[in-house]
C-alpha positions in Angstrom: 0.0 0.0 0.0 1.2 3.5 -0.8 0.5 6.9 0.6 2.0 9.6 -1.6 3.0 13.1 -0.6 5.2 15.8 -2.2 7.8 17.3 0.2 10.1 20.3 0.0 11.4 20.1 3.6 11.9 17.6 6.5 9.1 19.1 8.6 7.0 15.9 8.4 7.8 13.7 11.4 8.3 10.6 9.2 11.1 12.4 7.4 13.2 12.8 10.5 15.5 9.8 9.9 16.6 11.3 6.5 17.6 14.5 8.2 19.7 12.5 10.7 21.3 10.0 8.4 24.7 10.6 9.9 23.4 9.7 13.4 23.7 6.0 12.7 23.8 4.9 16.4 20.6 6.8 17.1 18.9 5.0 14.3 20.2 1.7 15.7 18.7 2.5 19.0 15.3 3.1 17.3 15.8 -0.2 15.4 15.6 1.5 12.0 18.0 1.9 9.1 18.4 4.0 5.9 18.8 2.3 2.5 20.4 4.4 -0.2 20.4 3.9 -4.0 18.2 2.3 -6.6 19.5 -1.3 -6.3 19.5 -1.3 -2.5 16.0 0.2 -2.2 14.7 -2.2 -4.8 16.2 -5.1 -2.9 14.6 -3.9 0.3 11.2 -3.5 -1.3 11.4 -7.1 -2.6 11.9 -8.5 1.0 9.5 -9.0 3.9 11.4 -6.4 6.0 9.1 -3.7 7.2 9.5 -0.5 5.2 8.4 2.7 6.9 8.9 5.2 4.1 10.5 5.9 0.8 12.0 9.3 -0.4 12.6 9.7 -4.1 12.7 12.1 -7.0 9.7 12.1 -9.3 11.6 10.2 -12.1 11.9 7.1 -9.9 8.2 6.9 -8.9 6.9 5.0 -11.9 9.6 2.4 -11.5 9.2 1.9 -7.8 5.5 2.2 -7.5 4.5 -1.4 -8.4 7.0 -2.7 -5.7 5.6 -0.4 -3.1 2.0 -1.0 -3.9 2.5 -4.8 -3.6 3.7 -4.5 0.0 1.3 -5.5 2.8 2.1 -2.5 5.0 1.3 1.1 4.3 4.4 2.9 3.1 4.6 6.6 3.1 6.2 7.8 -0.1 7.6 11.3 -0.3 8.5 12.9 -3.6 11.4 15.3 -3.3 13.7 16.4 -6.0 17.4 15.4 -5.6 18.7 19.0 -5.6 16.4 19.8 -2.6 17.3 16.6 -0.8 21.1 17.3 -1.2 20.6 20.8 0.1 18.7 19.7 3.1 21.1 16.8 4.0 24.3 18.8 3.2 25.9 16.1 1.0 25.8 14.9 -2.5 23.9 11.8 -3.5 24.3 9.8 -6.7 20.6 9.0 -7.2 18.7 10.6 -4.4 16.6 7.5 -3.8 16.2 6.5 -0.1 14.1 4.3 2.2 13.7 3.7 5.9 13.2 0.1 7.1 12.9 -1.6 10.4 15.9 -3.6 11.5 14.7 -7.3 11.6 14.6 -9.1 14.9 17.8 -11.0 15.6 17.9 -14.5 14.2 17.6 -17.4 16.6 20.8 -19.4 16.5 19.0 -22.6 17.7 16.6 -22.4 14.8 19.5 -21.9 12.4 21.3 -25.0 13.7 18.1 -27.0 13.4 17.0 -26.0 9.9 20.1 -24.9 7.9 21.4 -27.4 5.4 24.6 -29.2 6.2 27.4 -28.7 6.2 26.9 -25.5 8.3 28.8 -22.3 7.3 28.7 -19.6 10.0 30.7 -16.4 10.2 31.4 -14.5 13.4 32.9 -11.0 13.9 34.7 -9.8 17.0 35.4 -6.1 17.4 34.8 -5.2 13.8 34.0 -1.5 14.1 34.2 -0.1 10.6 30.8 0.0 8.8 32.2 -0.2 5.3 34.3 -3.2 6.2 31.3 -4.8 7.8 29.2 -4.3 4.7 32.0 -5.8 2.5 32.2 -8.8 4.8 28.4 -9.3 4.6 28.5 -9.1 0.8 31.1 -11.8 0.7 29.4 -14.0 3.2 26.1 -13.8 1.2 27.9 -14.4 -2.1 29.5 -17.6 -0.8 26.5 -19.0 1.0 27.1 -18.4 4.7 24.0 -19.4 6.7 24.3 -16.7 9.3 26.4 -13.9 10.8 27.2 -14.0 14.5 27.6 -10.5 15.7 30.0 -10.0 18.6 29.0 -7.5 21.3 32.0 -5.2 20.4 31.2 -5.1 16.6 29.4 -2.4 14.6 25.9 -3.5 13.5 25.5 -4.6 9.9 22.3 -2.5 9.6 24.2 0.8 10.0 23.6 2.9 7.0 27.1 2.7 5.6 27.2 -1.1 6.2 23.9 -1.5 4.3 25.3 0.5 1.4 28.6 -1.3 1.3 26.8 -4.7 1.4 24.7 -3.6 -1.6 21.6 -4.7 0.2 22.9 -8.3 0.6 22.4 -7.9 4.4 18.7 -8.4 3.7 19.4 -12.0 2.8 21.7 -12.9 5.7 20.4 -13.8 9.2 22.1 -11.9 12.0 22.6 -13.5 15.4 23.3 -10.8 18.0 25.5 -12.3 20.7 25.6 -11.1 24.2 29.0 -12.7 24.6 30.6 -14.0 21.5 33.0 -16.2 23.4 30.1 -18.1 25.1 28.2 -18.5 21.8 31.3 -20.0 20.2 31.7 -22.4 23.1 28.1 -23.5 22.5 28.9 -24.2 18.9 32.0 -26.1 19.8 30.0 -28.3 22.1 27.8 -29.2 19.2 30.7 -30.3 17.1 31.0 -27.2 15.0 34.6 -26.4 14.2 35.8 -22.8 15.1 38.4 -21.4 12.8 40.1 -18.0 13.4 41.1 -15.9 10.4 44.1 -14.6 12.3 47.1 -13.0 10.5 49.4 -13.0 13.5 50.2 -16.7 13.4 52.8 -19.2 12.3 50.3 -22.0 12.0 48.2 -23.3 9.1 47.8 -21.5 5.8 44.2 -21.2 4.7 44.3 -24.1 2.3 45.4 -26.4 5.1 42.5 -25.4 7.4 39.6 -27.8 7.8 36.6 -26.1 6.4 34.6 -28.8 4.6 32.5 -29.8 7.6 30.3 -27.7 10.0 32.4 -24.6 10.6 32.3 -21.1 12.0 35.0 -18.7 10.7 35.8 -15.8 13.0 37.1 -12.5 11.8 38.5 -9.8 14.2 39.0 -6.1 14.4 40.8 -4.1 11.7 43.7 -3.2 14.0 44.2 -5.8 16.7 42.6 -8.9 15.2 40.7 -11.4 17.3 40.6 -10.8 21.1 42.6 -13.3 23.2 39.3 -14.5 24.9 37.7 -15.4 21.6 40.9 -16.7 20.1 41.2 -19.2 23.0 37.9 -20.8 22.0 39.0 -21.4 18.4 40.1 -24.9 17.3 42.7 -23.6 14.9 43.9 -20.4 13.3 44.5 -19.9 9.6 46.3 -17.2 7.6 46.2 -16.1 4.0 49.7 -16.6 2.6 51.0 -13.2 1.3 54.2 -11.7 -0.1 56.8 -10.4 2.3 56.2 -6.8 3.5 52.4 -7.2 3.7 51.3 -8.2 7.1 47.5 -8.5 6.6 44.5 -7.9 4.3 41.6 -5.6 4.8 38.9 -7.7 6.6 36.6 -7.4 3.6 39.2 -8.8 1.3 40.2 -11.5 3.8 36.5 -12.5 4.1 36.3 -13.0 0.3 39.4 -15.3 0.4 38.2 -17.3 3.3 34.6 -17.7 2.1 35.9 -18.8 -1.3 38.1 -21.4 0.3 35.1 -22.7 2.3 33.2 -23.1 -1.0 36.2 -24.6 -2.7 36.7 -27.3 -0.1 33.0 -28.2 -0.4 33.2 -28.5 -4.1 31.0 -25.4 -4.8 33.6 -23.1 -6.2 
């Protein structure tokens, strides 16, 4: 369902999230997120995630209208020209097409363990604070068939605006388990026979191709600067490193995730 209005300011209460797009933590506390760009908004509208509003220039309305009208909830649609939107927000936008959605409820890990096809492929993040890196990691996880993302308590949320943008909307396909204590969650997985493998560059142990990734596995990625915390690292069954040329000590976590996720697929005969 669609309720259409023309806007030339952010005075309408529904438009407040667009005025505060830089306040990502405030949005997270409200359990909302902003989607930016044609592909990401389209992917959002094609999901069952609750959409609160859409803000777009007139030229996008005919293209998006069928998707919005097909939704079960009422979506407030505001038409605002891109030039006005950029002036009000204070920064340039490529397409001027935005939407506000409600962050889905956290996924239930027990349900995932019961219903996901085997072998399991889970990804956990510990202390990953950069939203763009989080989005890149999510995009790689989705591309290579991860069943869920385990979000450590010290990591940035994947529904932050910049993370959603960097993921190109693939976050809408990936269940997110919000862990109160990642260490404890990993211990529970270990008790159920799921192998915990740390993507840890500061190691002299196995290279990635030597790691055991063909069975039920959870791959853990750490922070951009310090890697995986000692507490989480102690729970892992093994560490693995991407072999690199001398003089390069690590990869960006998004790049490392692509390499690790590909290796999981390769070992399972899916690459």
